[in-house]
FIVO-860687 format. One line per 10 residues: number of its first residue (from 1); their letters; for each residue x, y, z of C-alpha. Coordinates in steps of 0.05 Angstrom, whole numbers, plus 5000, padded with zeros to 4 digits. Example, Ala and Ser with C-alpha at 12.3 -4.5 7.8 and 13.67 -1.06 7.14 Angstrom:
2
1) AS) 5246,4910,5156 ~ 5273,4979,5143
END
This chain:
322
1) XXXXXXXXXX) 5000,4992,4998 ~ 5060,5046,5015 ~ 5087,5037,4953 ~ 5020,5046,4911 ~ 5011,5114,4952 ~ 5087,5135,4928 ~ 5069,5111,4862 ~ 5001,5150,4857 ~ 5041,5216,4884 ~ 5099,5215,4837
11) XXXXXXXXXX) 5043,5205,4777 ~ 5012,5275,4809 ~ 5082,5305,4808 ~ 5092,5300,4744 ~ 5021,5312,4711 ~ 5035,5377,4751 ~ 5093,5378,4712 ~ 5066,5366,4648 ~ 5009,5427,4654 ~ 5060,5475,4679
21) XXXXXXXXXX) 5114,5451,4620 ~ 5056,5450,4568 ~ 5032,5518,4593 ~ 5105,5550,4568 ~ 5105,5496,4510 ~ 5044,5537,4483 ~ 5063,5602,4500 ~ 5142,5584,4462 ~ 5108,5552,4410 ~ 5105,5605,4359
31) XXXXXXXXXX) 5167,5636,4385 ~ 5217,5608,4334 ~ 5262,5654,4349 ~ 5267,5619,4422 ~ 5292,5552,4388 ~ 5345,5535,4436 ~ 5289,5546,4506 ~ 5232,5508,4460 ~ 5264,5444,4444 ~ 5287,5434,4519
41) XXXXXXXXXX) 5223,5446,4542 ~ 5193,5399,4490 ~ 5248,5349,4506 ~ 5226,5354,4587 ~ 5159,5342,4562 ~ 5163,5285,4518 ~ 5209,5253,4585 ~ 5158,5269,4633 ~ 5103,5234,4585 ~ 5148,5175,4570
51) XXXXXXXXXX) 5164,5163,4650 ~ 5081,5172,4668 ~ 5073,5119,4609 ~ 5115,5073,4641 ~ 5093,5084,4708 ~ 5020,5070,4695 ~ 5045,5011,4646 ~ 5076,4981,4709 ~ 5024,4990,4756 ~ 4979,4952,4707
61) XXXXXXXXXX) 5025,4906,4688 ~ 5003,4835,4704 ~ 5055,4794,4737 ~ 5066,4714,4741 ~ 5131,4677,4766 ~ 5161,4611,4789 ~ 5173,4583,4859 ~ 5228,4542,4871 ~ 5291,4532,4894 ~ 5350,4530,4865
71) XXXXXXXXXX) 5330,4567,4798 ~ 5389,4572,4755 ~ 5370,4519,4709 ~ 5293,4534,4693 ~ 5275,4551,4631 ~ 5205,4580,4644 ~ 5219,4654,4650 ~ 5257,4654,4587 ~ 5197,4619,4560 ~ 5146,4660,4587
81) XXXXXXXXXX) 5174,4732,4571 ~ 5184,4715,4501 ~ 5115,4691,4491 ~ 5083,4748,4519 ~ 5129,4803,4485 ~ 5109,4750,4412 ~ 5030,4745,4435 ~ 5027,4823,4457 ~ 5006,4803,4518 ~ 5026,4857,4580
91) XXXXXXXXXX) 5053,4820,4631 ~ 5121,4795,4660 ~ 5147,4733,4689 ~ 5188,4733,4751 ~ 5232,4690,4793 ~ 5220,4677,4863 ~ 5277,4630,4882 ~ 5261,4618,4959 ~ 5306,4584,5005 ~ 5242,4561,5055
101) XXXXXXXXXX) 5170,4560,5031 ~ 5145,4601,5092 ~ 5171,4659,5057 ~ 5118,4653,5008 ~ 5061,4692,5042 ~ 5110,4747,5039 ~ 5125,4747,4964 ~ 5043,4743,4956 ~ 5028,4800,5004 ~ 5080,4848,4975
111) XXXXXXXXXX) 5072,4829,4891 ~ 5006,4856,4893 ~ 4993,4853,4817 ~ 5024,4773,4822 ~ 4970,4737,4792 ~ 4995,4660,4779 ~ 5058,4623,4796 ~ 5090,4559,4769 ~ 5120,4508,4820 ~ 5182,4470,4811
121) XXXXXXXXXX) 5222,4429,4862 ~ 5233,4422,4916 ~ 5156,4461,4928 ~ 5111,4421,4893 ~ 5078,4389,4949 ~ 5096,4436,5007 ~ 5063,4486,4971 ~ 4998,4458,4986 ~ 4992,4479,5053 ~ 4977,4543,5038
131) XXXXXXXXXX) 4920,4523,4982 ~ 4852,4542,4992 ~ 4818,4496,4944 ~ 4863,4441,4907 ~ 4835,4414,4835 ~ 4815,4337,4829 ~ 4866,4317,4778 ~ 4929,4360,4826 ~ 4900,4320,4887 ~ 4891,4264,4853
141) XXXXXXXXXX) 4964,4260,4841 ~ 4985,4291,4901 ~ 5032,4346,4870 ~ 5016,4418,4853 ~ 5064,4460,4800 ~ 5008,4513,4782 ~ 4974,4565,4834 ~ 4929,4618,4814 ~ 4919,4682,4857 ~ 4865,4720,4865
151) XXXXXXXXXX) 4856,4778,4909 ~ 4792,4788,4945 ~ 4773,4812,5012 ~ 4711,4790,5057 ~ 4722,4717,5051 ~ 4757,4657,5100 ~ 4823,4644,5065 ~ 4890,4616,5093 ~ 4920,4672,5070 ~ 4881,4741,5084
161) XXXXXXXXXX) 4859,4774,5019 ~ 4877,4720,4979 ~ 4846,4658,4952 ~ 4897,4612,4925 ~ 4873,4545,4879 ~ 4921,4489,4856 ~ 4935,4447,4791 ~ 4980,4404,4762 ~ 4993,4416,4689 ~ 5048,4371,4684
171) XXXXXXXXXX) 5003,4313,4663 ~ 4975,4359,4610 ~ 5040,4376,4582 ~ 5069,4307,4588 ~ 5008,4266,4565 ~ 4998,4318,4501 ~ 5071,4310,4481 ~ 5076,4238,4485 ~ 5016,4209,4458 ~ 5035,4221,4383
181) XXXXXXXXXX) 5092,4176,4394 ~ 5044,4117,4427 ~ 5010,4125,4363 ~ 5059,4118,4322 ~ 5085,4057,4355 ~ 5028,4030,4360 ~ 5021,4026,4427 ~ 4959,4070,4424 ~ 4899,4056,4431 ~ 4904,4002,4478
191) XXXXXXXXXX) 4851,3967,4493 ~ 4857,3892,4517 ~ 4938,3905,4499 ~ 4966,3902,4571 ~ 5011,3957,4556 ~ 5068,3972,4612 ~ 5122,4032,4625 ~ 5180,4035,4661 ~ 5183,4097,4699 ~ 5258,4107,4721
201) XXXXXXXXXX) 5256,4152,4781 ~ 5212,4163,4837 ~ 5217,4244,4847 ~ 5208,4299,4803 ~ 5142,4303,4756 ~ 5139,4221,4763 ~ 5065,4229,4800 ~ 5043,4270,4739 ~ 5069,4210,4690 ~ 5041,4156,4725
211) XXXXXXXXXX) 4978,4187,4726 ~ 4977,4206,4657 ~ 4996,4133,4632 ~ 4945,4103,4676 ~ 4893,4146,4648 ~ 4913,4117,4578 ~ 4909,4048,4596 ~ 4982,4036,4610 ~ 4999,4001,4669 ~ 5065,4045,4702
221) XXXXXXXXXX) 5126,4009,4740 ~ 5169,4047,4783 ~ 5243,4025,4781 ~ 5291,4058,4838 ~ 5354,4040,4863 ~ 5321,4010,4919 ~ 5275,3959,4949 ~ 5203,3970,4958 ~ 5139,3941,4952 ~ 5113,3960,4890
231) XXXXXXXXXX) 5182,3977,4854 ~ 5229,3950,4813 ~ 5294,3946,4822 ~ 5348,3965,4760 ~ 5367,3898,4770 ~ 5303,3866,4751 ~ 5306,3886,4679 ~ 5310,3828,4655 ~ 5302,3820,4574 ~ 5233,3794,4589
241) XXXXXXXXXX) 5216,3861,4629 ~ 5240,3900,4572 ~ 5204,3869,4520 ~ 5139,3877,4569 ~ 5152,3951,4577 ~ 5149,3977,4512 ~ 5145,4054,4544 ~ 5206,4080,4584 ~ 5209,4147,4619 ~ 5273,4172,4653
251) XXXXXXXXXX) 5236,4213,4712 ~ 5303,4214,4748 ~ 5361,4271,4746 ~ 5406,4222,4720 ~ 5438,4261,4654 ~ 5418,4324,4671 ~ 5470,4380,4648 ~ 5528,4382,4679 ~ 5527,4314,4684 ~ 5515,4302,4611
261) XXXXXXXXXX) 5555,4238,4601 ~ 5518,4199,4655 ~ 5450,4157,4636 ~ 5406,4109,4675 ~ 5423,4040,4692 ~ 5382,3996,4639 ~ 5400,3943,4591 ~ 5402,3996,4526 ~ 5408,3928,4489 ~ 5337,3907,4493
271) XXXXXXXXXX) 5307,3963,4465 ~ 5282,3959,4391 ~ 5237,3998,4346 ~ 5186,3982,4384 ~ 5196,4015,4446 ~ 5186,4086,4460 ~ 5240,4126,4505 ~ 5211,4191,4541 ~ 5266,4232,4580 ~ 5240,4292,4623
281) XXXXXXXXXX) 5305,4332,4618 ~ 5311,4382,4574 ~ 5381,4410,4582 ~ 5407,4379,4547 ~ 5360,4367,4493 ~ 5388,4294,4471 ~ 5410,4260,4541 ~ 5452,4197,4535 ~ 5389,4162,4555 ~ 5355,4183,4488
291) XXXXXXXXXX) 5422,4171,4450 ~ 5428,4106,4461 ~ 5354,4087,4459 ~ 5349,4123,4387 ~ 5409,4081,4362 ~ 5368,4021,4384 ~ 5313,4052,4335 ~ 5263,4068,4391 ~ 5226,4129,4386 ~ 5249,4179,4424
301) XXXXXXXXXX) 5226,4248,4457 ~ 5258,4298,4510 ~ 5228,4343,4556 ~ 5225,4404,4531 ~ 5155,4392,4494 ~ 5132,4371,4556 ~ 5153,4432,4598 ~ 5122,4479,4543 ~ 5055,4447,4543 ~ 5053,4457,4619
311) XXXXXXXXXX) 5070,4522,4608 ~ 5024,4545,4558 ~ 4964,4502,4601 ~ 4993,4547,4665 ~ 4977,4608,4634 ~ 4906,4587,4602 ~ 4884,4571,4684 ~ 4917,4638,4700 ~ 4872,4676,4649 ~ 4805,4631,4660
321) XX) 4807,4650,4737 ~ 4816,4728,4719
END
């Protein structure tokens, strides 16, 4: 509120200057022998006008952002701001690199024009404690990567004056990007085919991937380094298992920049043209996992397509809540 009062006072002061210099401008406009004075007033007038336009724009520009830690690797800010500029959308996308999720209320209260957030690791589950409403799909997944922020008074909420609703668009980005590959490989439609998928790793967006595959009729099987109920280990990946599981999704950070020479420890010699291999990693675009799979003829895709899909879906949720 103090910031808004300051900005209003700033604008009023500049409007007064415009009126003052405008009068001088009109008095001198016909006195061409006073060119220097005329140009000086004209320059001052235009400078003040540009400042008012800039401040007015900043005061009305909607803001969106990414919540996580650390955010040095994130593509979201560049992607959204370039998209806003390309489509003529008067908005700005910021990074909120918080080392503690409990700093979020302060950010929300301080950023009065913030309309929505993307959420990345490690806060996709921790952010749910602040939400007033949860989309059923996000509730089923158990993780949130998109938050709509509405500012309203007189309604009971967890944060005064705010109403937060959580969504998961990772599932949209993954589903929409992998579906063409599954169709090309003949895995979709999957009626009565008993299709199975291996999910390498249990963190990150693996929960959204699991639900997306289940919705497509594909049985997901987690693979991790340690034994646990309902999971396989990498030692369990026999040729028979690899033949049965034609979809393999790397949900782990293995192979992510800067460790680009690493890859999940699976029997790549068992892959074939019948397999679809998808890596949630987007940097590098072609990981060792995808390169080895492609050598065996498998259809491959990197996480860039999923990221773009989920980003656009997030913006659609933000604007539909306006």
